[in-house]
DODREN-350150 format. One line per field, with one value per residue (C-alpha): residue number from 0; x, y, z; chain; residue in one letter. Coordinates in steps of 0.5 Angstrom, whole numbers. Layout:
BEGIN
nr: NUM ...
east: X ...
north: Y ...
up: Z ...
kette: A ...
rest: a ...
//
This chain:
BEGIN
nr: 0 1 2 3 4 5 6 7 8 9 10 11 12 13 14 15 16 17 18 19 20 21 22 23 24 25 26 27 28 29 30 31 32 33 34 35 36 37 38 39 40 41 42 43 44 45 46 47 48 49 50 51 52 53 54 55 56 57 58 59 60 61 62 63 64 65 66 67 68 69 70 71 72 73 74 75 76 77 78 79 80 81 82 83 84 85 86 87 88 89 90 91 92 93 94 95 96 97 98 99 100 101 102 103 104 105 106 107 108 109 110 111 112 113 114 115 116 117 118 119 120 121 122 123 124 125 126 127 128 129 130 131 132 133 134 135 136 137 138 139 140 141 142 143 144 145 146 147 148 149 150 151 152 153 154 155 156 157 158 159 160 161 162 163 164 165 166 167 168 169 170 171 172 173 174 175 176 177 178 179 180 181 182 183 184 185 186 187 188 189 190 191 192 193 194 195 196 197 198 199 200 201 202 203 204 205 206 207 208 209 210 211 212 213 214 215 216 217 218 219 220 221 222 223 224 225 226 227 228 229 230 231 232 233 234 235 236 237 238 239 240 241 242 243 244 245 246 247 248 249 250 251 252 253 254 255 256 257 258 259 260 261 262 263 264 265 266
east: -13 -10 -14 -17 -15 -8 -8 -10 -6 0 -2 -2 5 7 4 7 14 14 12 17 22 21 20 27 31 28 32 38 37 35 38 34 38 36 29 26 30 25 28 22 15 10 5 0 2 6 13 17 21 27 24 18 22 27 21 18 24 25 18 19 25 23 17 21 26 20 16 10 4 1 1 3 -1 3 3 10 11 3 1 5 2 6 1 -4 -11 -10 -6 -2 -5 1 3 10 10 3 4 11 11 10 17 20 19 21 13 13 6 7 6 7 0 -1 -8 -9 -15 -18 -22 -23 -22 -28 -26 -20 -18 -12 -9 -4 -2 5 7 14 17 13 12 5 1 -6 -8 -15 -17 -24 -29 -24 -24 -18 -12 -7 -1 -4 -10 -17 -20 -27 -30 -33 -40 -41 -42 -43 -40 -34 -33 -26 -26 -20 -20 -16 -14 -10 -10 -14 -19 -27 -30 -34 -28 -28 -35 -34 -28 -33 -38 -33 -30 -23 -20 -14 -11 -5 -3 -3 -10 -9 -7 -12 -17 -14 -15 -22 -22 -19 -24 -20 -23 -30 -29 -24 -27 -23 -26 -21 -24 -18 -20 -12 -11 -17 -15 -13 -14 -7 -8 -14 -15 -12 -15 -22 -22 -19 -24 -30 -27 -27 -34 -34 -36 -33 -37 -37 -39 -46 -47 -46 -41 -35 -31 -25 -23 -16 -13 -9 -14 -20 -20 -25 -27 -29 -32 -30 -34 -34 -42 -47 -49 -43 -46 -53 -49 -44 -50
north: -1 3 9 9 16 15 9 13 19 15 12 18 20 14 16 23 20 15 21 26 21 19 27 28 22 20 25 23 16 17 22 25 22 15 16 13 7 1 -4 -10 -11 -9 -13 -9 -11 -5 -3 -1 5 6 12 8 2 7 10 3 1 7 5 -2 -1 4 0 -6 -1 1 -5 -2 -6 -6 -11 -7 -7 -3 -3 -6 -11 -13 -15 -17 -20 -19 -22 -16 -14 -8 -6 0 2 6 9 10 15 17 21 18 21 28 26 23 30 34 37 38 35 28 25 19 17 12 10 5 0 -6 -10 -4 3 6 3 7 11 15 18 22 25 29 33 30 36 42 38 40 35 33 29 26 22 18 23 28 32 34 39 42 43 43 48 45 44 44 43 49 50 49 55 54 60 59 52 48 41 36 31 25 26 23 17 13 17 16 21 23 26 31 33 35 39 44 44 47 55 52 45 42 35 34 27 25 23 23 30 32 29 33 40 38 37 44 47 49 45 43 36 30 26 20 16 11 7 2 -2 -3 5 6 7 2 3 4 11 14 10 16 22 19 19 26 28 25 28 35 34 31 25 20 16 11 13 10 15 10 11 8 3 -2 -8 -9 -12 -9 -13 -9 -2 4 10 15 22 26 32 37 39 34 39 38 31 33 39 34 29
up: 73 67 66 59 57 60 55 49 51 51 44 41 44 41 34 34 36 30 25 28 27 20 19 22 19 12 8 12 10 3 -1 -7 -12 -9 -8 -15 -15 -15 -10 -10 -11 -5 -1 -5 -12 -14 -14 -8 -9 -5 -1 1 3 8 11 13 15 20 23 24 27 32 34 35 40 44 44 41 43 36 29 23 16 11 4 3 8 8 15 21 26 33 37 39 38 35 29 26 19 16 9 11 5 2 -5 -7 -14 -11 -7 -13 -16 -11 -10 -2 -1 1 8 13 15 22 25 30 28 31 25 20 18 22 29 29 35 34 28 25 18 18 12 11 8 12 18 18 23 23 29 32 37 37 40 42 36 31 30 26 29 36 34 33 26 23 16 13 11 3 -1 -9 -11 -7 -8 -8 -10 -9 -15 -17 -24 -30 -35 -30 -27 -29 -34 -29 -26 -31 -30 -23 -25 -29 -23 -18 -18 -16 -17 -15 -16 -11 -11 -4 -1 6 6 1 6 12 8 8 15 16 12 7 1 1 -2 -4 -10 -12 -18 -21 -27 -26 -19 -17 -18 -13 -5 0 7 9 4 8 15 19 15 15 23 22 17 22 28 25 23 16 13 8 3 -3 -9 -8 -2 3 9 7 11 9 12 15 8 2 -3 -2 -6 -6 -9 -5 -4 3 4 10 9 7 2 -3 -4 -7 -11 -14 -16
kette: A A A A A A A A A A A A A A A A A A A A A A A A A A A A A A A A A A A A A A A A A A A A A A A A A A A A A A A A A A A A A A A A A A A A A A A A A A A A A A A A A A A A A A A A A A A A A A A A A A A A A A A A A A A A A A A A A A A A A A A A A A A A A A A A A A A A A A A A A A A A A A A A A A A A A A A A A A A A A A A A A A A A A A A A A A A A A A A A A A A A A A A A A A A A A A A A A A A A A A A A A A A A A A A A A A A A A A A A A A A A A A A A A A A A A A A A A A A A A A A A A A A A A A A A A A A A A A A A A A A A A A A A A A A
rest: m n n p q s i s r a m m e t l e w l a a k v f s e i d k e c r f s e r a a e v g m g a d g t p t c r i d q v a e e i l l r l m d e r s v p l n v l s e e a g l i d r g y d r t l v m d p v d g t y n a l m g i p f y s v s l a v c t r s m n d a t d a i v r n l v t g d t f k a m k g k g a t w n g r a i h v r d f d p d n s v l l v y l g k f c s p a s n a i v h k a r r t r s m g c s s m e m c l v a a g l a d g f y m n s k i y k r s l r v v d i a a s a l i l r e a g g e l y d l d d r i l d m p l d l e n r a n c l a v g d p a v m r w i r
//
């Protein structure tokens, strides 16, 4: 009989291999000048840029080469039923606009789930420029480049919030900005939630007034597990623990926090 711990370690090794291969191959397969070319429409209903397509093709090819025993849910290809019980929820490039602008803050995000985001067992988020890697296994804690990480206690006088801003943000976001001592809008939700998990920020606030601009499960499945394994939590904007089904139709706004005191302070 297979040892469950050995199976879990093998799955994490597979995720590490996939993320490392995307990191090493993306620039070879897609030159900077080619990144922004629109090559079609993704399964999530948004335009697909060349860099998104290339990263997804790398991942799908590698999964076939190694016969990885997982279905796939990806923003470009949608759901690929490969006949397994579990699904690799992946965003080949989270923070695409950063990638197009040359801003070194975008990632590949991979999580293994069964029915919804909250039953994720393994997750990895890797910065596709720096190689910084955040990982988590259910019940095993979270790491950043191999070092254990944990959320920080909240201090209002030294507060740091990461906030979704721009044309489509809710007016409530502007009020949030003025509460914190420091605010950043980084453009990559998976990495921003990982910064909360690492104790570098107190929260990540996403509140889009346009539903289709809100987050999908592929954006945050991996970082949600990393955050929770680091001692934080992810809520919807009605203060309920956020879960999301494994589809591309459902979207959500959210608040990721390290310390529950952040929720009371924001309100």
